[in-house]
C-alpha positions as CSV (number, residue, x, y, z in Angstrom):
1,M,176.4,38.1,69.1
2,S,178.3,35.1,70.0
3,L,177.2,31.5,69.2
4,R,176.8,30.9,72.9
5,I,174.7,33.9,73.6
6,K,172.2,32.9,70.3
7,L,171.8,29.4,71.7
8,Y,170.9,30.6,75.1
9,F,168.3,32.8,73.5
10,I,167.1,29.9,71.2
11,V,166.6,27.7,74.4
12,L,164.6,30.5,76.2
13,L,162.5,30.7,73.1
14,F,161.7,27.0,72.8
15,S,161.2,26.7,76.6
16,A,158.6,29.5,76.2
17,A,157.0,27.9,73.3
18,S,156.5,24.6,75.1
19,C,154.6,26.4,78.2
20,A,152.3,28.7,76.1
21,E,148.8,27.9,75.9
22,L,146.2,29.2,73.9
23,P,144.1,32.1,75.7
24,K,141.3,31.2,77.4
25,N,139.2,34.2,77.8
26,Y,137.8,36.3,75.2
27,L,135.7,39.8,75.7
28,T,133.2,40.4,73.2
29,L,133.3,44.2,73.2
30,D,129.6,44.5,72.0
31,N,128.0,43.2,74.9
32,R,131.4,43.0,77.8
33,E,130.9,39.2,77.7
34,V,133.8,37.0,78.6
35,V,133.6,33.5,76.6
36,G,135.8,31.2,75.3
37,F,137.6,30.4,71.8
38,D,134.9,28.0,70.5
39,A,132.1,30.8,71.0
40,I,134.1,33.6,69.3
41,F,134.7,31.2,66.5
42,K,131.3,30.6,66.0
43,R,130.8,34.7,65.9
44,I,133.6,35.0,63.1
45,K,133.6,32.1,61.1
46,D,131.6,33.3,58.0
47,K,133.4,36.7,57.9
48,R,135.2,37.3,54.7
49,V,138.2,38.8,56.4
50,I,139.2,38.4,60.1
51,F,142.0,40.5,61.4
52,V,144.1,39.0,64.3
53,G,146.4,41.1,65.7
54,E,149.7,40.6,67.1
55,A,152.7,41.6,69.5
56,H,155.2,40.0,67.1
57,I,157.0,38.4,70.0
58,S,153.9,37.1,71.6
59,I,153.7,33.1,71.4
60,E,150.4,33.3,72.6
61,D,149.1,35.8,70.1
62,H,150.4,33.5,67.2
63,L,148.5,30.6,69.0
64,V,145.3,32.5,68.4
65,Q,146.3,33.1,64.9
66,L,146.8,29.7,64.1
67,E,143.8,28.5,65.9
68,V,141.5,30.9,63.7
69,I,143.3,29.4,60.6
70,K,143.0,25.8,61.3
71,Q,139.2,26.0,62.5
72,L,138.5,27.8,59.3
73,H,140.5,25.1,57.2
74,E,138.6,22.5,59.1
75,S,135.3,23.7,58.7
76,G,135.7,23.7,55.1
77,K,136.6,27.2,54.1
78,K,138.8,28.2,51.5
79,V,141.5,30.1,53.5
80,V,144.1,32.7,52.3
81,V,146.4,34.1,55.0
82,A,147.4,37.6,54.6
83,M,150.9,38.2,56.1
84,E,152.4,41.8,57.2
85,M,155.8,40.0,57.6
86,F,156.1,39.7,53.6
87,G,155.8,42.7,51.0
88,D,153.4,42.4,48.4
89,K,156.2,42.0,45.9
90,K,157.3,38.6,47.5
91,H,154.5,36.5,46.3
92,H,156.6,34.3,44.4
93,T,158.7,33.5,47.6
94,L,155.8,32.4,49.0
95,I,154.3,30.4,46.3
96,K,157.7,28.8,45.5
97,W,158.1,27.6,49.3
98,S,154.7,26.5,49.3
99,R,155.2,24.5,46.2
100,G,158.5,22.7,47.4
101,E,160.4,24.6,44.7
102,I,162.6,26.6,47.3
103,G,164.2,24.8,50.3
104,E,163.7,25.8,54.0
105,A,167.0,27.7,54.1
106,E,166.6,29.8,51.0
107,F,162.9,30.4,52.5
108,M,164.4,31.3,55.9
109,R,167.0,33.9,54.1
110,E,164.0,35.5,52.3
111,Y,162.0,36.0,55.6
112,A,165.2,37.2,57.2
113,A,165.4,40.0,54.6
114,E,161.8,40.8,54.8
115,W,161.2,40.8,58.7
116,N,163.3,41.1,61.8
117,V,161.3,39.0,64.1
118,P,162.9,35.6,65.0
119,F,161.1,33.0,62.6
120,D,160.8,30.7,65.7
121,Y,157.9,32.8,66.6
122,Y,156.1,31.9,63.6
123,F,157.4,28.6,63.0
124,D,153.8,26.5,64.1
125,V,152.0,28.8,61.6
126,F,154.1,28.2,58.7
127,S,154.4,24.7,59.4
128,Y,150.9,24.4,59.4
129,L,150.1,26.4,56.3
130,Y,152.7,24.5,54.4
131,G,151.3,21.1,55.7
132,K,147.9,21.7,54.6
133,G,149.0,23.5,51.2
134,I,146.7,26.8,52.5
135,R,147.6,29.8,50.1
136,M,149.7,32.7,51.7
137,A,150.0,36.2,50.4
138,G,152.5,38.9,51.5
139,I,150.4,42.3,52.0
140,N,153.0,44.6,53.2
141,A,154.6,47.7,51.6
142,D,158.1,48.2,50.4
143,K,160.2,48.8,53.3
144,G,162.4,51.5,51.6
145,F,159.4,53.3,50.1
146,I,157.9,53.4,53.8
147,N,161.4,54.5,55.2
148,H,161.3,57.3,52.4
149,A,157.6,58.3,53.2
150,A,158.5,58.4,56.9
151,K,161.3,61.0,56.3
152,N,159.7,63.0,53.6
153,G,156.0,62.7,54.2
154,L,153.0,62.6,51.7
155,D,154.4,64.9,49.1
156,M,156.5,62.1,47.7
157,I,152.9,60.4,46.6
158,G,151.4,61.3,43.6
159,K,147.7,62.2,42.9
160,E,147.1,59.0,41.2
161,M,148.3,56.7,43.8
162,R,146.7,58.7,46.3
163,G,143.5,58.4,44.5
164,R,143.9,54.7,44.1
165,L,144.7,54.1,47.7
166,K,141.9,56.6,48.8
167,L,144.8,58.0,51.1
168,S,144.2,61.1,53.3
169,P,146.8,62.5,55.9
170,C,146.8,61.6,59.4
171,V,145.5,65.0,60.5
172,D,142.3,64.2,58.7
173,D,141.7,61.3,61.3
174,P,142.4,62.3,64.8
175,R,141.7,58.9,66.4
176,Y,144.2,57.1,63.8
177,E,146.7,60.3,64.6
178,R,146.5,59.8,68.5
179,L,146.7,55.8,68.4
180,L,150.0,56.3,66.1
181,K,151.3,59.0,68.3
182,V,151.2,56.9,71.2
183,F,152.5,54.0,69.4
184,S,155.6,55.9,68.2
185,E,156.2,57.3,71.4
186,K,156.7,53.8,72.6
187,T,159.2,53.0,69.7
188,L,162.7,54.0,68.5
189,H,161.0,55.4,65.3
190,A,159.8,59.1,66.0
191,A,162.8,61.1,66.6
192,E,164.4,59.7,63.4
193,L,161.3,59.6,61.2
194,P,159.3,62.9,61.4
195,H,156.4,61.7,59.2
196,F,156.1,58.5,61.0
197,C,152.1,58.7,61.3
198,D,151.9,59.3,57.5
199,A,154.0,56.8,56.6
200,Q,152.2,54.1,58.5
201,R,149.0,55.2,56.8
202,I,150.3,54.6,53.4
203,R,151.3,51.3,54.7
204,D,147.8,50.6,56.2
205,A,146.5,51.8,52.7
206,I,148.3,49.6,50.6
207,M,147.9,46.7,52.9
208,A,144.1,47.4,52.7
209,V,144.2,47.3,48.8
210,N,146.3,44.2,48.8
211,I,143.5,42.6,50.9
212,V,140.8,43.7,48.6
213,N,142.7,42.0,45.4
214,L,142.8,38.8,47.5
215,L,139.0,39.1,47.9
216,K,138.4,39.7,44.1
217,S,140.2,36.4,43.3
218,D,137.5,34.1,44.5
219,D,135.4,33.2,47.2
220,V,137.7,33.0,50.1
221,S,137.9,33.6,53.7
222,V,141.1,35.7,54.3
223,V,142.7,35.9,57.9
224,V,145.2,38.7,58.2
225,M,148.0,38.2,60.5
226,L,149.7,41.9,61.4
227,G,150.6,43.9,64.5
228,S,147.7,45.2,66.5
229,A,148.1,48.9,65.6
230,H,147.5,48.1,62.0
231,A,144.7,45.5,63.0
232,S,142.8,48.3,65.0
233,K,139.5,49.2,63.4
234,Y,140.8,52.5,63.1
235,A,143.7,51.4,60.5
236,V,143.7,48.7,58.0
237,P,139.9,47.4,58.6
238,K,138.8,50.9,58.1
239,M,140.9,51.6,55.0
240,L,139.4,48.2,53.4
241,L,136.1,49.2,53.8
242,Q,136.6,52.5,52.0
243,H,137.3,50.0,48.7
244,I,134.7,47.3,49.4
245,D,131.8,46.4,51.2
246,V,132.8,43.2,53.3
247,S,131.9,41.6,56.4
248,T,135.1,41.7,59.1
249,A,136.0,40.8,62.4
250,V,138.7,42.3,64.5
251,L,140.6,40.2,67.4
252,L,143.6,42.1,69.4
253,P,145.6,40.8,72.3
254,E,145.0,42.5,75.7
255,S,148.4,44.0,75.3
256,F,147.0,46.4,72.8
257,R,145.5,48.4,75.8
258,L,149.2,49.5,76.8
259,L,150.0,50.0,73.2
260,A,147.0,52.5,72.7
261,G,147.4,53.9,76.2
262,Q,143.7,53.9,76.6
263,E,140.6,51.6,77.4
264,I,139.5,49.9,74.5
265,G,136.2,50.1,72.7
266,L,134.1,48.4,70.2
267,D,135.3,51.4,68.0
268,M,138.7,49.7,68.1
269,T,138.2,46.1,68.1
270,D,135.4,43.4,68.2
271,Y,137.0,41.1,70.7
272,I,140.1,41.2,73.0
273,W,141.7,37.8,74.3
274,Y,143.8,37.6,77.6
């Protein structure tokens, strides 16, 4: 891509960011009431784990994530932000950057090696976390490991690891399998990765265990930033509750309806914004 084209896309992105606003409407799935963000925050503020899903290139979704983090922090909560965009082996990168031990250029290189979404979409979130000294934790599985699983299936996972993750195949959870089937049909993964669903199930199980480890450290409120399919109740939240009895809330963007290919109910999320 030429420098001129790169600059064009950067200008487009910042133009969109300048126009983006925090979504005003939030549908509560328990009573089908449309309320504002403040009403939602009152409902979720005391939950130990708050999943805020995203379409990775949606500025509005990242504004919701940022607002949840801001209001929790300003209310006096000890917040940890768990991130899909960094693997669980990259804690040292997040720690070093938050302490000022590595510069922005090195941090950006580490980010680019982990995540293929332009950093600009997450810039405001990372700036706030850095400025307020809020702890960040990578929770994703190793990319190479998941790619290998997508080609070879669950047979590559030993009994000990399966037991530790409380992992079962996709066919044992039809709702999860159906969601991932629809998702895979709308991506480029499925044709080359015959075990895509099981690989994503492994990823979700690893992220759930990593969140459990964050909860064990001290009395923190964990905000989880991850893609909407992973954030839905069928995925990481369900797997988390297999390991620990903890209060949770799930917030998803309206775009998840298209991703799921069906109407969204309380079995998938607690709230939808639009």
